[in-house]
BAZA-284163 format. One line per 5 residues: number of its first residue (from 1); for each residue y, z, x of C-alpha. Coordinates in Angstrom, 1 decimal. Each point is the difference from the previous one (the first is absolute). Layout:
% BAZA-284163
NUM> Y,Z,X; ...
% end
This chain:
% BAZA-284163
1> 0.0,0.1,0.1; 2.3,0.3,2.9; 0.5,-3.8,-0.1; 1.1,-0.3,-3.7; 3.5,-1.1,-0.4
6> 2.7,1.7,-1.6; 3.7,-0.8,-0.1; -0.6,-2.8,2.6; -2.0,2.3,2.6; -3.4,1.0,0.5
11> -0.5,3.8,-1.0; -0.8,0.9,3.6; 3.0,-1.7,1.6; 2.3,1.4,-3.0; -0.9,3.6,0.6
16> 0.5,-0.4,3.8; 3.4,-1.5,-0.5; 0.9,2.9,-2.4; -1.0,2.6,2.6; 2.1,-1.9,2.7
21> 2.9,-0.2,-2.2; -0.4,3.5,-1.1; 0.3,1.2,3.5; -3.6,0.6,1.0; -0.9,-0.4,3.5
26> -2.7,-0.4,1.6; -2.0,-1.6,-2.9; -3.7,-0.1,-0.1; -1.6,-2.4,-2.4; -3.6,1.2,-0.5
31> -2.2,-2.9,-1.0; -3.7,-0.2,-0.5; -1.2,-3.1,-1.7; 1.3,-3.3,1.3; 1.5,1.3,3.2
36> 1.0,-3.3,1.6; 1.8,-1.2,-3.0; 1.8,3.1,-0.1; 1.2,-0.5,3.5; 1.4,-3.5,-0.9
41> 1.7,1.4,-3.2; 1.8,2.6,2.0; 0.9,-2.2,3.0; 3.6,0.7,0.9; 0.5,3.2,-1.8
46> -0.6,2.3,2.8; -2.5,2.0,-2.0; -3.0,1.2,2.1; -3.2,-1.3,-1.7; -2.7,2.8,0.0
51> -3.6,-0.9,-0.8; -1.9,2.3,-2.2; -3.5,-1.1,0.6; -1.3,2.7,-2.5; 2.3,-1.1,-2.9
56> -2.9,-0.2,-2.3; -0.6,3.7,0.1; 3.3,0.8,-1.7; 3.8,0.5,0.2; -0.3,3.1,2.1
61> -1.3,-2.2,3.0; 3.2,-2.1,-0.3; 2.4,3.1,0.1; -2.0,1.4,3.0; 0.2,-3.4,1.9
66> 3.6,-0.2,-0.7; 1.0,3.4,1.0; -2.3,0.0,3.1; 1.7,-3.2,1.2; 3.6,1.3,-0.7
71> -0.7,3.2,2.0; -1.4,-2.0,2.8; 2.9,-2.3,0.0; 2.9,2.2,-0.5; -0.1,3.7,1.0
76> 3.1,1.0,-1.5; -0.4,-0.9,-3.7; 1.8,2.2,-2.7; -2.6,-1.2,-2.5; -1.5,-3.0,-1.6
81> 0.6,-1.8,-3.3; -3.3,-1.0,-1.8; 0.3,-3.4,-1.8; -2.5,-2.4,-1.7; 0.6,-3.6,-0.4
86> -1.5,0.0,-3.6; 3.2,1.7,-1.3; 2.3,-3.1,-0.2; 3.1,2.0,-1.1; 0.2,1.8,3.2
91> 3.4,-1.1,1.7; 2.2,1.3,2.9; 1.9,2.1,-2.6; -3.0,2.0,-0.9; -0.7,0.6,3.6
96> 3.6,1.0,0.7; -0.1,2.4,-2.9; -3.1,1.7,1.3; 1.7,0.4,3.3; 3.3,1.3,-1.6
101> -2.0,2.6,-2.0; -1.9,1.1,3.1; 3.4,0.7,1.5; 1.6,1.6,-3.0; -2.8,2.1,-0.9
106> -1.5,0.9,3.4; -3.5,-0.2,-1.5; -2.8,-1.3,2.2; -1.4,-2.3,-2.7; 2.0,-2.3,-2.3
111> -2.2,-1.7,-2.7; 1.0,-2.5,-2.6; -0.3,1.1,-3.6; -1.1,-2.5,-2.8; -1.9,-0.1,-3.1
116> -0.3,3.9,-0.1; -1.5,0.2,3.5; 1.0,0.2,3.8; -1.4,-2.7,2.3; 1.0,-2.5,2.7
121> 2.2,-1.2,1.4; 0.3,3.5,1.6; 1.5,1.5,3.1; -2.1,2.4,2.0; 1.5,2.0,2.9
126> -1.9,-0.1,3.3; -1.3,3.5,-0.8; -2.2,-1.7,-2.6; -1.7,-2.6,2.3; -3.0,2.4,0.7
131> -0.6,0.2,-3.7; 0.5,-3.5,-0.6; -2.7,-0.9,2.6; -2.4,2.4,-1.4; 0.1,-1.4,-3.5
136> -3.3,-1.0,-1.6; -0.6,-3.8,0.5; 0.3,-0.7,-3.7; 3.1,2.3,-0.5; 3.6,-1.0,0.1
141> 2.8,2.4,0.7; 0.2,1.0,-3.5; -2.2,3.1,0.6; 2.7,1.2,2.5; 2.8,-0.5,-2.5
146> -2.0,2.0,-2.5; -1.2,2.8,2.1; 3.5,0.6,1.6; 2.6,-0.3,-2.6; 2.4,2.6,1.7
151> 0.3,-2.5,2.9; 0.7,-3.2,-2.2; 3.3,-1.3,-1.1; 0.1,-3.3,-2.0; 1.9,-3.0,-1.1
156> -0.4,-1.8,-3.2; -1.2,-3.5,0.4; -1.3,-1.4,-3.3; -1.1,-3.2,1.7; -2.7,1.9,1.8
161> -2.1,-0.1,-3.0; -0.5,-3.7,0.5; -3.1,-0.3,2.1; -1.8,-3.4,0.5; -3.8,0.7,-0.1
166> -1.3,-2.7,-2.3; 0.6,-3.7,-0.7; 1.3,0.9,-3.5; 2.5,2.4,1.7; 1.3,-2.7,2.2
171> 0.2,-2.5,-2.7; 2.0,2.6,-1.9; 2.4,0.6,2.9; 0.5,-3.7,0.8; 0.5,-0.8,-3.7
176> 2.9,2.7,-0.1; 1.5,-1.5,3.3; 0.1,-3.3,-1.6; 1.4,1.2,-3.2; 2.7,2.0,1.9
181> 1.1,-3.1,1.9; 0.2,-2.0,-3.3
% end
């Protein structure tokens, strides 16, 4: 799904560009399937392509790959923002708001709030890197958001509820995009 096109860009490239424009650096793009094609898609972006050979085991393996890469590449990170390319409405503004809320609140986690829940995109301070690397293979970071509510601030991001997991969801998204452009 990372190569599906929305608003003129592949979802993978779109989320990397949003991260860049939102002020993230370095950027680790964790990819499992179609590794070579992903490299071609991200050419010229400056993103570091990280190959998750265990991607079929679950999202926790991708989080672990990304965090381990970032820690090995940059020793002085304040934190990391977890993003997924299947949330097409993520843009630089959402990322900037996460960073701004982190600075305003002083919290070590800032999550997105949508559809009555907290989720990604989310900022995790460096103190959470160990916990992120210890997630079960099939678990995303939501378990940390739920088990440590006092450490979490949030931003409203209605568009976070749109998640492309099926052909029907993609068709609905692109139909709305077409209708929006008239």
